C-alpha positions in Angstrom: -15.2 17.4 8.0 -15.5 13.8 6.7 -13.8 11.3 8.9 -11.3 9.1 7.0 -11.0 5.4 7.9 -9.6 2.4 6.2 -11.5 0.8 3.3 -11.0 -2.2 1.0 -9.8 -0.8 -2.3 -7.7 2.1 -1.1 -6.0 0.5 2.0 -6.4 -3.2 2.0 -6.3 -4.4 -1.6 -4.5 -1.5 -3.3 -2.9 0.0 -5.1 -3.0 -2.2 -8.1 0.5 -1.7 -9.4 3.6 -2.8 -11.3 5.8 -5.2 -9.3 7.5 -3.7 -6.3 6.9 -2.8 -2.7 3.7 -1.0 -1.8 5.3 1.2 0.8 8.7 1.7 -0.9 7.6 1.9 -4.5 3.9 2.7 -4.9 3.7 5.3 -2.1 6.7 7.3 -3.4 5.2 7.0 -6.9 2.0 8.5 -5.6 3.8 11.3 -3.7 5.8 12.2 -6.9 2.5 12.2 -8.9 1.1 14.8 -6.4 4.2 17.0 -6.8 3.9 16.7 -10.6 0.2 17.8 -10.4 1.1 21.1 -8.7 3.9 21.8 -11.2 1.4 22.1 -14.0 3.9 21.9 -16.9 6.4 19.5 -18.4 9.2 18.4 -16.1 12.8 19.5 -16.9 14.7 18.2 -13.8 14.0 15.8 -10.9 15.5 15.9 -7.4 14.4 13.5 -4.7 15.7 14.0 -1.2 15.8 11.0 1.1 16.7 10.8 4.8 20.2 9.3 5.6 18.6 7.5 8.6 15.4 6.5 6.9 14.3 3.2 5.5 14.8 4.0 1.8 18.5 4.2 2.0 19.1 0.7 3.3 16.9 -1.0 0.7 17.3 1.4 -2.2 16.8 -0.4 -5.5 15.7 -3.7 -4.0 12.0 -2.8 -4.2 12.0 -0.6 -7.3 12.0 2.5 -5.1 13.9 4.6 -7.7 11.5 3.6 -10.5 8.5 4.5 -8.4 9.9 7.9 -7.5 10.8 8.8 -11.1 7.5 7.6 -12.6 5.5 9.6 -10.1 7.6 12.7 -10.7 6.7 12.3 -14.4 3.0 12.2 -13.6 2.5 8.4 -13.7 0.7 6.3 -11.1 2.0 2.8 -10.0 0.1 0.8 -12.7 1.7 2.8 -15.6 2.4 0.5 -18.5 5.8 2.0 -19.3 6.9 1.9 -15.6 10.1 -0.1 -16.2 11.2 2.1 -19.0 11.2 5.3 -17.1 15.0 5.7 -16.9 15.5 5.2 -20.6 12.6 7.6 -21.3 14.3 10.3 -19.1 17.6 9.7 -20.8 16.0 10.0 -24.2 14.3 13.2 -23.3 17.4 14.7 -21.7 15.8 15.1 -18.2 18.4 14.8 -15.4 17.4 13.2 -12.1 19.2 12.8 -8.8 18.5 10.9 -5.5 20.1 12.9 -2.6 20.5 11.1 0.7 20.7 13.9 3.3 19.2 15.0 6.6 15.4 15.2 6.3 14.4 18.1 8.4 10.8 18.5 7.2 9.6 15.1 8.6 10.9 12.7 11.3 9.0 9.8 9.7 11.2 6.8 8.8 9.6 6.7 5.3 9.7 10.4 4.5 10.9 11.8 1.2 10.9 15.2 -0.6 10.4 15.9 -4.3 11.7 19.0 -5.9 10.7 19.4 -9.5 11.8 22.0 -12.0 9.5 22.7 -15.0 10.4 23.7 -18.5 9.7 27.3 -17.7 12.1 27.2 -14.7 9.3 27.0 -12.2 10.1 24.9 -9.1 7.7 23.1 -6.8 8.3 20.8 -3.8 6.3 18.2 -1.8 7.2 16.4 1.3 5.3 13.2 2.2 5.5 10.1 4.3 4.8 6.6 3.1 2.6 5.2 5.8 2.1 1.6 4.7 0.3 -0.3 2.0 0.9 2.3 -0.7 -0.8 5.0 1.4 0.8 8.4 1.8 0.5 11.4 4.0 1.6 14.8 2.7 3.4 17.0 5.2 4.4 20.1 3.1 3.1 21.3 -0.3 5.4 23.9 -1.9 6.6 24.9 1.5 3.2 25.2 3.1 1.9 22.8 5.9 -0.7 20.5 4.5 -1.7 17.0 5.7 -3.6 15.0 3.2 -4.0 11.4 2.0 -4.4 11.9 -1.7 -8.0 11.0 -1.4 -9.6 14.1 -2.9 -8.9 17.0 -5.2 -7.3 19.8 -3.2 -7.4 23.4 -4.4 -4.3 25.2 -3.0 -4.6 29.0 -3.1 -1.3 30.9 -2.4 -1.5 34.0 -0.2 2.1 35.3 0.1 1.0 38.7 1.6 -1.6 37.1 4.0 -4.3 39.4 2.5 -7.0 36.8 1.7 -10.0 36.5 3.9 -10.3 32.7 4.3 -13.9 32.5 5.2 -14.9 34.8 2.4 -13.0 32.7 -0.1 -14.6 29.5 1.3 -18.0 31.0 0.8 -17.2 31.8 -2.8 -15.8 28.4 -3.6 -18.6 26.5 -1.8 -21.2 28.4 -3.8 -19.6 26.9 -6.9 -19.0 23.3 -5.8 -19.1 21.1 -2.7 -16.1 21.7 -0.2 -15.5 18.7 2.0 -12.9 20.3 4.3 -10.8 23.5 4.3 -8.1 25.2 6.2 -4.9 27.3 6.2 -1.3 26.0 5.9 1.5 28.2 7.3 4.5 28.7 5.1 8.1 27.8 5.9 9.2 31.2 4.5 12.4 29.7 3.2 15.0 31.9 1.5 14.6 29.8 -1.7 11.1 31.2 -2.2 9.1 28.2 -0.9 6.2 28.9 1.5 6.1 32.6 1.7 3.0 33.7 3.7 0.3 31.1 3.8 -1.8 28.8 1.7 -5.5 28.4 1.8 -6.6 24.8 0.9 -9.9 23.3 0.0 -10.7 19.6 -0.4 -13.3 19.4 -3.1 -15.1 16.3 -4.5 -14.2 16.9 -8.2 -11.8 19.0 -10.3 -12.2 22.8 -9.8 -15.0 24.0 -12.1 -14.6 27.0 -14.4 -16.9 28.9 -12.1 -14.6 28.1 -9.1 -11.5 29.2 -11.0 -13.3 32.5 -11.8 -13.6 33.5 -8.2 -9.9 33.0 -7.4 -7.9 36.2 -7.2 -4.5 34.6 -6.5 -2.2 32.0 -8.0 -3.3 28.4 -7.2 -2.4 24.8 -7.7 -4.5 21.6 -7.7 -3.5 18.3 -6.1 -5.2 15.4 -7.8 -6.5 12.3 -6.0 -4.3 9.2 -6.2 -6.7 6.7 -4.6 -9.2 4.6 -6.6 -12.0 5.4 -4.2 -11.9 9.2 -3.5 -13.6 10.6 -0.5 -17.0 12.2 -1.2 -19.8 13.7 0.8 -21.6 10.3 0.5 -19.1 8.6 2.9 -20.7 7.3 6.0 -19.3 6.5 9.5 -17.2 3.4 9.9 -19.4 0.3 10.4 -17.1 -1.7 12.7 -13.6 -1.5 14.2 -13.1 -5.1 15.4 -14.4 -8.6 14.7 -16.6 -8.7 17.8 -18.7 -5.8 16.5 -18.6 -7.3 13.0 -20.0 -10.6 14.3 -22.6 -8.8 16.4 -23.9 -6.8 13.3 -24.1 -10.1 11.3 -26.1 -11.8 14.1 -28.5 -8.9 14.6 -29.2 -8.4 10.9 -29.3 -12.1 10.0 -26.4 -11.6 7.5 -23.2 -13.5 6.8 -19.8 -11.9 7.5 -19.2 -11.3 3.8 -22.5 -9.4 3.5 -21.6 -7.2 6.4 -18.2 -6.6 4.9 -19.9 -5.5 1.7 -22.0 -3.1 3.8 -18.8 -1.8 5.4 -17.4 -1.0 2.0 -20.6 0.6 0.8 -20.5 3.0 3.8 -16.8 3.7 3.2 -16.9 4.3 -0.5 -20.4 5.6 -1.1 -20.8 3.1 -3.8 -23.9 0.9 -4.5 -23.7 -2.8 -3.6 -23.2 -4.0 -7.2 -20.4 -1.5 -7.7 -18.6 -2.8 -4.6 -19.1 -6.4 -5.5 -18.2 -5.9 -9.2 -14.9 -4.1 -8.4 -13.8 -7.1 -6.2 -15.1 -9.7 -8.8 -14.1 -8.0 -12.1 -11.0 -5.9 -11.1 -9.3 -7.3 -8.0 -9.9 -11.1 -8.5 -8.6 -11.2 -12.1 -5.5 -9.2 -11.2 -4.8 -11.5 -8.3 -5.4 -14.6 -10.4 -3.1 -13.5 -13.1 -0.4 -12.6 -10.6 -0.4 -16.1 -9.1 -1.0 -18.1 -12.3 0.6 -16.1 -15.2 4.0 -17.8 -14.9 2.3 -21.2 -15.4 -0.3 -20.3 -17.9 1.1 -17.5 -20.1 4.3 -16.8 -22.1 5.7 -14.3 -19.7 9.2 -13.9 -18.3 10.1 -12.6 -14.8 12.5 -9.6 -14.5 15.8 -11.0 -13.2 19.0 -9.6 -11.8 22.2 -11.3 -10.8 20.7 -11.5 -7.3 17.3 -13.1 -8.4 16.3 -16.6 -7.3 13.3 -18.0 -9.3 11.8 -20.0 -6.4 8.7 -21.0 -8.2 10.8 -22.8 -10.9 12.7 -24.9 -8.4 9.5 -25.8 -6.5 7.6 -26.7 -9.7 10.4 -28.9 -11.0 10.9 -30.7 -7.7 7.2 -31.2 -6.9 6.9 -34.7 -8.5 9.9 -36.0 -6.6 9.2 -34.5 -3.1 8.0 -37.5 -0.9 5.5 -35.4 1.2 4.4 -33.1 -1.6 0.7 -33.4 -2.0 -2.6 -31.6 -1.7 -3.7 -28.1 -0.9 -0.5 -27.1 0.9 1.7 -27.9 -2.1 -0.6 -26.1 -4.4 -0.7 -23.0 -2.1 3.1 -22.9 -2.1 3.1 -23.2 -5.9 0.8 -20.2 -6.4 2.4 -18.1 -3.7 5.9 -18.6 -5.1 4.6 -17.7 -8.6 3.3 -14.4 -7.1 6.7 -13.3 -5.9 9.0 -12.6 -8.9 8.3 -9.3 -10.7 6.9 -9.7 -14.2 6.5 -6.5 -16.3 2.9 -5.8 -17.0 1.6 -8.5 -14.6 0.3 -6.2 -11.9 0.5 -6.7 -8.1 -2.4 -6.3 -5.7 -1.0 -5.5 -2.3 -2.7 -6.8 0.8 -1.1 -5.1 2.7 2.5 -6.1 1.7 3.4 -5.5 -2.0 2.8 -9.1 -3.0 0.3 -9.7 -0.2 -2.8 -9.8 -2.4 -1.2 -12.5 -4.5 -0.1 -14.4 -1.4 -3.6 -14.4 0.0 -5.2 -15.2 -3.3 -2.7 -18.1 -3.8 -3.9 -19.6 -0.6 -7.6 -19.1 -1.3 -7.3 -20.3 -4.9 -5.6 -23.5 -3.8 -8.4 -24.2 -1.4 -11.0 -23.4 -4.0 -9.4 -25.6 -6.6 -8.7 -28.5 -4.3 -12.3 -28.6 -3.0 -13.9 -27.6 -6.2 -15.6 -24.6 -4.6 -17.5 -22.0 -6.5 -16.3 -18.6 -7.6 -18.9 -17.1 -5.3 -17.3 -18.9 -2.3 -13.9 -17.5 -3.3 -15.4 -14.0 -3.6 -16.9 -14.3 -0.1 -13.5 -15.3 1.2 -11.9 -12.2 -0.3 -14.5 -10.0 1.3 -13.8 -11.6 4.7 -10.1 -11.1 4.1 -10.7 -7.4 3.2 -12.8 -6.9 6.3 -10.0 -8.3 8.5 -7.5 -6.1 6.6 -9.6 -3.0 7.3 -9.5 -3.8 11.0 -5.7 -4.2 10.8 -5.4 -0.7 9.2 -7.8 0.7 11.8 -6.0 -0.5 14.9 -2.4 -0.7 13.6 0.0 0.3 10.9 0.5 -2.8 8.7 3.9 -1.9 7.3 7.3 -3.2 8.0 8.7 0.2 8.7 6.4 0.7 11.7 5.4 -2.7 13.1 7.9 -5.1 11.4 6.9 -8.1 9.3 4.1 -8.8 11.7 2.4 -5.8 10.1 2.9 -7.4 6.7 3.2 -11.2 6.6 1.4 -11.5 10.0 -1.6 -9.4 8.9 -1.8 -11.2 5.6 -1.8 -14.5 7.4 -4.7 -13.4 9.6 -6.6 -12.3 6.5 -6.0 -15.6 4.7 -6.8 -17.8 7.7 -10.1 -16.0 8.2 -11.0 -16.2 4.6 -10.2 -19.9 4.4 -12.3 -20.5 7.5 -15.2 -18.7 5.8 -14.8 -20.7 2.6 -14.8 -24.0 4.6 -18.2 -23.1 6.2 -16.9 -21.9 9.5 -19.1 -19.9 11.9 -18.3 -16.2 12.5 -16.7 -17.2 15.8 -14.4 -19.7 14.1 -13.5 -17.2 11.4 -12.3 -14.8 14.1 -10.5 -17.6 15.9 -8.6 -18.5 12.7 -7.5 -14.8 12.3 -6.5 -14.5 16.0 -4.4 -17.7 16.1 -2.7 -16.9 12.8 -1.6 -13.4 14.0 -0.6 -14.8 17.5 2.0 -16.9 15.8 3.7 -14.0 14.0 3.9 -11.3 16.7 7.3 -9.7 17.1 8.7 -10.5 13.6 11.2 -7.9 12.4 11.3 -6.6 8.8 14.8 -7.3 7.6 14.9 -8.0 3.8 18.5 -8.7 2.8 19.6 -6.5 -0.2 20.7 -8.9 -2.9 19.6 -11.8 -0.6 17.3 -13.7 -3.1 14.1 -12.6 -1.3 15.2 -14.0 2.0 14.1 -14.0 4.8 10.9 -12.6 3.3 10.2 -15.7 1.3 10.7 -18.0 4.2 8.1 -16.1 6.2 5.7 -15.9 3.3 5.7 -19.6 2.9 5.3 -20.2 6.6 2.2 -18.0 6.9 0.8 -19.2 3.5 0.8 -22.8 4.7 0.0 -22.2 8.3 -3.0 -20.0 7.5 -4.6 -23.1 6.2 -3.7 -25.0 9.3 -5.0 -22.3 11.6 -8.3 -22.2 9.7 -8.8 -25.9 10.2 -7.7 -25.7 13.8 -10.4 -23.1 14.3 -13.0 -25.3 12.7 -11.9 -28.1 15.0 -13.1 -26.0 17.9 -9.8 -24.5 19.2 -10.4 -21.5 21.5 -8.0 -18.7 20.5 -8.4 -17.2 24.0 -7.8 -13.7 22.8 -10.2 -11.9 20.4 -8.5 -10.8 17.2 -8.4 -7.1 18.0 -6.6 -7.8 21.3 -3.9 -9.8 19.5 -3.6 -7.0 16.9 -3.2 -4.4 19.7 -0.4 -6.6 21.2 1.3 -7.0 17.8 1.1 -3.2 17.3 2.6 -2.4 20.7 5.5 -4.9 20.2 6.1 -3.9 16.6 6.3 -0.2 17.5 8.8 -1.1 20.2 11.3 -2.7 17.8 14.6 -1.0 17.1 14.8 1.1 14.0 17.4 -1.4 12.8 14.6 -4.0 12.6 12.1 -1.9 10.6 13.0 -2.4 6.9 16.2 -0.4 7.1 18.5 -3.3 6.1 20.6 -2.7 9.1 19.6 -5.2 11.7 18.1 -8.7 12.1 19.2 -11.1 9.3 20.8 -8.1 7.5 23.4 -7.9 10.2 24.7 -11.4 9.5 28.2 -11.4 7.9 27.0 -13.1 4.7 24.1 -10.7 4.4 26.5 -7.7 4.7 28.6 -9.0 1.8 25.5 -9.6 -0.3 24.3 -6.1 0.4 27.6 -4.6 -0.6 27.6 -6.5 -3.9 24.0 -5.5 -4.6 24.6 -1.8 -4.0 27.7 -1.9 -6.2 25.7 -3.5 -8.9 22.7 -1.2 -8.6 24.8 2.0 -8.7 26.0 1.0 -12.2 22.5 0.5 -13.5 
């Protein structure tokens, strides 16, 4: 068994996706994609079941949840070019779809959902999954059989309705054909509708089933395809560090910088060579982040708008010359961060960990780079430090609004950006950690309460706070301020407090700012509008 742990391009800066929420759009899209992969034929009908008490109901439509689910069900991943045309495509092809808000019995997770797909032959398949933050998912049931997976490998699912298959004998046959990373048996639900009769033998393999593998199978089977850009393989090594103290110690012992140790971390996690790790950040992640934060100023593109949209970047850009205190790196950071907020079809987001988080972090780093005329290499080093901090956040916490509130999103992004800026300014490893610690300390306890139809509030207010203050905390660290608490202790505090928040404060659009009278009116107006779309 290969131990999974957070890495840069699956968890921290991923998935690269069309505009929307990483946990509310990208993750459901990935779950739908997995369900489509076990169907094995063209889709004829789509049903998505969502929990009445879950987070999807309160925000439905505000974060492109419905588009993500439908695209996934049709076999598309979150970066699909035709993403925003999926409803028109389904209508043109005569494929009905339904979102059913009901009691979700298969999973208690606040971000659970169930896909039931019918194929053109009448075949039906189902998949239950949880969105666990940052676009990551965890399957719970596959076609009525227990199976916990993260979409990080190919999974060969062999159905055994009569319980007559010898699992170890089957494992021996399959492993003689291709490497098996992990294997087990999932019990079935034995439902009256035919789902989950008997048991299912599952095998995580490091590539598609070979023809030789298929030849040894004596029962019906399905294949789950990986959804992550860095699949788990037998080359994955143990996690290099789990906190910044250990990260700094490794750097000191090996005579390396923090960015170099971060690259070592990703090499161990991915099994990639150094140049592959660096080139993915330099040639894939950075250009996507740059375009997301600069396209509205440099390209002829138009944001997607609704009656509830506020184009904050336009107001700020127009007012900049007249604002008496508007100057320098802070102003430029706000300009880029605001440009990274509105959805633009075809201009992809890079989460980090919130849906627009990668753009927010890059907006801060880009403003520092341009103001001080720093090199692209310095910016790249900052991104690797941000990724390293993000990996610690995912290791010790759940950076998602549905589990730890906005501290898990804006707060973690702020810590990542502050650490990266401190690195870019020439800070010591101790100062880099101090910047991350102080930035996170300031955001502990924030709820996640986006107002449906509320013109990106209060989210935008928090994003601007942490985008500007991350620069301040980086400089405060360089001035010698002692954060008192190491970063991982602050993260543990934030996690404990976040998990103690009421469910009304965890991205359900029920509590916090959403409970204000004006917010309730806005939400009603938005839902009425969305139901007609």
